[in-house]
N, C-alpha and C positions, 0 to 999 in steps of 0.2 A: 823568737824565731820567726818569720814572714808565713801569714797563712795564704792558701793557694787555692784557688777553685780547679780542679780536676775534671774539665766538661767531656765526658766519652761519646763519640759517635759513633764508631766501629772501626772497621780497617783492618789490614792483616794483622796489625799487632794484636789484635785479639781475637785471631781466627784457630778454627782447628778444622782439621779433614773429617770433615762426618760421612766419606765412602762418594760424595760426589763434588767432589773438589774444597778448597777455603771458603769458610764463612763463618762469620764473625757470632762466637759463640760466646768469650768468657767476657765474666761482669767486672768492671772496674774493682773491685775487691778483687778480685781473682786475679787482674792484672800487677794492682801493687804490691799481691804476698809474693810474687817472683822479683821484687825489688827491693827491699826492708830497707837497704839502705838511703831509700827517702826520706824518710823516716829523721835521720837527721840532716834533712835539708831547709825541709819545710814542715808546716800543721797543713794535712790533704784533706781537704772536703770535697765529697765527688756529687756532679751530676751528670746522671746519666740522661741524654735529648733521644739517641739513638742509637741502633745495635745495627748497620750497615754495611754493605761494601761500599768506598765511596764513589765507584759509579754511578748510584744510586742517589748519589747529593745533588739538590738539586735549589735554583733562587731560594725557593718558602725554607729550605732548612737555613741555608744562609742568614735569613730573618731572621728564625728563633735561636739559632746563635748570638747572633746581635742582642734577642730580647733575653736571652740569659745570664748576658752578659752585662746589661743594664740595670737588670735585677739584681745581681750580687754585688754589683763595682763599688759599691760604699761598705762590702762586709769583709771586702780580702784587699790583698796585697798587688797580686798579679794573679794570671789564668794560663792553663794549660791544656790545651783541647786535644785531645785520642784523632785522628783521623787517617784515613787511608792515604795511599800514595798516588793513588790515581789522579784522583782529582785536588787535591790539598792546594795546588796552585792556586787553584779558582778560587775556592775557602779563605785562603789569604789575603788574596788581591780585594773580594767582596767584602771582609770583613774590616777590610785598610778606609773602605769608603762606608761602610755604614758605624763605622766606629771611630771617628778621628779626634786625633789629639787628645789621643789616651794617655797623660802618665804613670799608665798603670803597665805591666806589660801581657800582651796577649800569645801566648806562645803555640805555634801548632808544631805538632810530630809524630811519626808513627813509626814503622818499621816495614823493611823490606820483608823481612822474615818472623812470623810468630813468634814471642813470649813464650810460648808454648815449646817453642824448638830448644836443643840444649847450643845449637849454635846461630844463633841469631844478634840482629842490631837493636835489637828492642830494648833491651836494658840498659846500654848507652845511651840510645836516645832518649830515654824518659830520663835520667840521672841527667843531662844535658842539659836539657831543657828544664827542669828545674833551678836548677842551679841556676839558669839565665834569667828565670822567674822571677826567683828569691832575691837576686843581684839589684842592690838600690840603684843602682844607673840604669836599667834595662826600662824601655816604657814602647808604646806602641807594637805594633804587629810584628812578628817574624815567625820565620819557618827555622827550628832550630834541626838538624839533620846533620849525622856523622859526622858530629863534631864542628859544624861554619853555623851561623847565624845570617840571614839572607831576608831583606826587608818583604814581605810580604809582595808588594808591588811587584817585585824583581826578580821572584822566584817562580822557575818553571820544571817539574821533572824530562829529564835528560837521558835517563837512563833506567832501564826496564827490571835488571835483576841484583846491580852493585849498590852496596852499601851506599855507595856515595851519589845518591840516586838524584839529587838537585843542584841547580847552576844558578847561578847570580845572573840573569840576564842585562848588561850594558847598566850595571854598577859593580863596584867593588864588592865584596862581602864584608857585612859588618864586625862582624866577631869571629871570635875561634874559638873552641871550649876544649879547654886539656886539664883533663882529673880534677875539673874541680875551679880549672882558673879558666876568668875570660880576658881574652886580649882584644881589646877592641881599637877599629880601624878608623872609624867615625860614627857618630850620632846626628843625627838629625833631630831639630830642635823642636818641642810641640808646639805649637803655636795657637795660645789661648786655652780655653777651658773645655773639657769633653764634650765632644755633640755626638751623640746617636739618633741614626735614621731608621725609618721602622717601612719604607718604602723602596721597591727594586720591582721595574717594568721589565720581566724575561722574553718579552717580546721581541725575538733579536736573533737576525738570521744573519750566517757567517760565512762568506762564500769563497771559495781560493781558485782563485783561475788557474788555467791550467790552456797550453799551446790546443786550440781545437774547443776550447770550451762556445758553448752555444747562451745565447740570451736567455733559452728557455725557461730555468730556471725563478729568473729573474721575473719576468714579465707574469709567470704565473703565479707568484708569492706576495706580489707586490700589496695584494688586499689584507694576507696574515698576520704582519709584521710592520712593525714601529720604527726600525730602527736594521740596519744591515751598517756589518763591516766586510771589507773587500780586503783581502790579501793578498795585496800587489806583487807585482814581481819587482826584482830588486829595490829603487829606492821608491817607486809608487807607479808602475804602467800597467795596465790595463790592457785588455785586446781592443783594437779599432774595427774589428770585423767580426761578424754574425751577428750585429746588431745590438751587441755587449754595452757599449760607449750609451747606446740608444737606450736601452733598458735603464741603465743609469738615472738618463736624466729624467723618466718618466717616475722613478724615484724620488729623485729632487723634486719635481713640479706636485708630485703628489705629498711633498711636507716633510716627507722622512727624512729620520737623521743617518746620514752617513758617515763612516769613516771609515780612513783611509790608511793600513797599515802596511808591514811587508810582509813576505814568504822567509826570507832572509831571516837567521836566530839574531845576530847580532847586530850593530850600529844604528839600526833602526830607517824611517821613511824620510824623506826628503822632496816633498811634491815643487819645488824650486827648481831643479837639477834640468831636468827634459820637459818636456813640449809636453808629453803623455802625460806626465804630473802638472804641469802649470792649466793643463786642460781641466783638470780634476777642480787645482783651488779655483778655477772660473766656478765651475758647477755650482761654489759652497761646499766642497766634502770638509768634514773635520778631518786633522791630522792625527794621528799617535804617535809620531817620532819616536824615541826608542823605547815605550811601552810594548809587555809582553801582550802576546794575545789574550793572555787570561786574564790580565789588567786592562785591555779595549775592552773584553765584552763587559767583566763586573762593573767597569763605570760607566760605561755605557746604559747598561741598565739602570744605577743608580742614578744617574743626569736624566735618564726620561722617567723615573721616577718621581724627583722631587721637581725638576724644572717648571713652570706656571708656564713660561712662552719660547723663543725659539731662543731673543735675544738671553734669557738665562741659561739655555741650555748651551748655546755656545761659551758662552763664559764659566760653566761649572766643568765643561770637558774642558777648556782648556786652561784651566786651574790649577795648579799642582797640588797634587792632594797627597801628604806623606811620602813625599818622592817618589809617585809616581814618574818621572822622569826626572834623569838624574844629568846632571850637569856637576860635574867632579872639578 
């Protein structure tokens, strides 16, 4: 029987209503007591790191999760991370960069309703996650939720209440889980030995332009951040009025790392199509292509935390890490 480490961080799945709304209260042991079937799937050991609503998860928590996995990596066959749904996609992307080439599965799951409820998706998600983690073919970072396995770098929360909360963006679902049976559609290969990273730079500003936007936010914050993510219109458009384009030039001149992505959920960016995009290419902006916004932010934090110089920064961001850009 596989040995699986349950890493608990909180979330709806362990929440109760204390009178002022839901908040994480159940211990991991209490959580497991609601799903006795898990004892038939794997030998489970528990590490509780936090008991947080996932809106309060931030990059330092990602680093401590990765460190926990590093410490326990040789002791277990896989890991299941219990996490709130609101920022689960960010955490999944971050762990994909912080723990690379893992031949052991690192599975994130949670629920839309607490395990404490009679009508809940928690039990199924837990069983599916442990089935996936205990399967000998599983490796790498995934979200397993509502019977689907999604690469950590392509998951996005797209529904606030429904059980099928997550979608796989610009990439097929990797597998489905049906009553303990895993049906796989594709499997990315591990390239080399597992590698752990211990640094991220969270000083990133993300800006979503809108018609009529002023350049003031960029001008006033240039000294506060080391990187900028611009969610462009369409394939790569940004406004040329109001000094917005000139403010971007100021960031470039200051040596800041800037990534162009798109506000459109599907099919990605392409700066080579329109003049407005080619102007960005000439400025030396990095391009996200078909990465999710969550993956873009996590990857830029990882790159800025580990790159020694500008050349290495560009190489690290452009390099494909655990299928963060999918070319099927």
